C-alpha positions in Angstrom: 6.3 -38.8 -13.9 5.3 -35.9 -16.3 8.0 -34.5 -18.5 9.0 -30.9 -17.9 9.6 -28.3 -20.6 10.8 -24.9 -19.7 9.0 -21.7 -20.6 11.2 -18.7 -21.6 12.3 -17.0 -18.3 11.7 -13.4 -17.6 14.6 -11.0 -18.1 15.3 -10.4 -14.4 18.1 -12.0 -12.3 15.8 -13.0 -9.5 13.5 -15.3 -11.4 14.1 -18.6 -13.1 12.2 -20.6 -15.8 9.0 -22.3 -14.7 8.6 -26.0 -15.4 5.5 -26.4 -17.5 4.3 -29.4 -15.4 3.3 -26.9 -12.7 1.6 -24.5 -15.3 -2.0 -25.4 -16.3 -2.3 -26.7 -19.9 -4.3 -23.8 -21.2 -2.0 -21.1 -19.9 -0.9 -18.4 -22.3 2.7 -17.3 -22.5 1.8 -14.0 -20.8 0.1 -15.9 -17.9 3.1 -18.1 -17.6 5.4 -15.1 -17.4 3.2 -13.7 -14.6 3.4 -17.0 -12.9 7.2 -17.0 -13.2 7.3 -13.6 -11.5 5.4 -15.1 -8.6 7.8 -18.0 -8.2 11.2 -16.9 -6.8 14.1 -19.3 -6.4 17.7 -18.7 -5.4 20.0 -21.5 -6.6 17.1 -23.9 -6.4 15.8 -22.8 -3.0 12.3 -21.5 -3.3 11.0 -18.4 -1.6 7.3 -18.7 -1.1 4.7 -16.0 -1.7 3.7 -16.4 2.0 7.2 -15.6 3.1 7.4 -12.6 0.9 4.0 -11.4 2.1 5.1 -11.7 5.7 8.3 -9.6 4.9 6.4 -6.8 3.0 5.4 -5.2 6.3 9.1 -4.2 6.7 9.1 -2.3 3.4 6.8 0.7 3.4 6.4 1.9 -0.2 4.2 4.2 -2.3 2.5 1.2 -3.9 2.2 -2.5 -3.1 4.5 -3.5 -6.0 7.4 -1.5 -4.7 7.0 -3.1 -1.2 6.7 -6.6 -2.8 9.9 -6.0 -4.8 11.8 -4.7 -1.8 10.7 -7.6 0.4 11.6 -10.1 -2.4 15.0 -8.5 -2.9 15.8 -8.6 0.8 14.8 -12.3 1.0 16.9 -13.2 -2.0 19.9 -11.4 -0.5 19.3 -13.2 2.8 19.1 -16.5 1.1 22.3 -15.9 -0.8 24.1 -14.9 2.5 22.8 -18.1 4.2 23.9 -20.3 1.3 27.3 -18.7 1.3 27.6 -19.2 5.1 26.7 -22.8 4.7 29.2 -23.2 1.8 32.0 -21.7 3.9 30.9 -23.8 6.9 30.7 -20.7 9.1 30.3 -21.9 12.7 26.8 -21.4 14.2 27.1 -19.4 17.5 23.8 -17.7 18.4 24.2 -14.7 20.7 21.9 -13.5 23.4 21.0 -9.8 23.7 20.7 -7.8 27.0 17.0 -8.8 27.3 17.9 -12.5 27.2 16.6 -13.2 23.7 18.7 -15.6 21.6 19.1 -14.8 17.9 17.7 -17.3 15.4 20.2 -19.7 13.7 19.7 -17.9 10.4 20.5 -14.5 12.0 23.5 -16.0 13.7 24.8 -17.4 10.4 24.4 -14.1 8.6 26.0 -12.2 11.4 28.9 -14.6 11.6 29.4 -14.5 7.9 29.5 -10.7 7.8 31.8 -10.6 10.8 34.2 -13.1 9.1 34.1 -11.7 5.5 33.7 -7.9 6.2 35.3 -7.1 9.5 34.8 -3.7 11.0 38.1 -1.8 11.3 39.0 -0.4 14.7 40.6 3.0 14.7 43.3 4.1 17.2 43.3 7.5 19.0 45.6 9.2 16.5 43.4 8.2 13.5 40.3 9.4 15.3 41.9 12.7 16.2 43.2 13.2 12.6 39.7 12.6 11.3 38.2 15.0 13.7 40.7 17.8 12.8 40.2 17.2 9.1 36.4 17.3 9.4 35.9 19.8 12.2 33.0 21.5 10.5 31.0 18.2 10.6 31.2 18.2 14.4 30.4 21.8 15.2 27.1 23.7 14.9 27.0 27.5 14.1 26.3 29.8 17.1 22.7 30.4 17.9 
């Protein structure tokens, strides 16, 4: 088994050091840093370029780099949420929408984690009325 030395990692939180046994021998440090940018891991779980490329379509941007970074950031956050849901042993209960489609297990885990850890407060009638009265201008348009 080849020994693995680590190349100095880039200075961003989303990237980790690249083992040199996956970097070709004649790779410069600059090329190795570029390769490190392409390899994204979250606590040891790799996010492939193919997965990022599939996600880019959901991130319209002025240039491809911005879209790529947005997609990568979203996938890193999703992976962190999934790992936290598994760590907390959040129960998996997929829901069905009105069209009969069942959510994926990953979506169900993320939804259940958010519902458990960040519940949405429910306001009573008095609270709603007080908010309306204190913010009346937000709910009224000027006469035409």
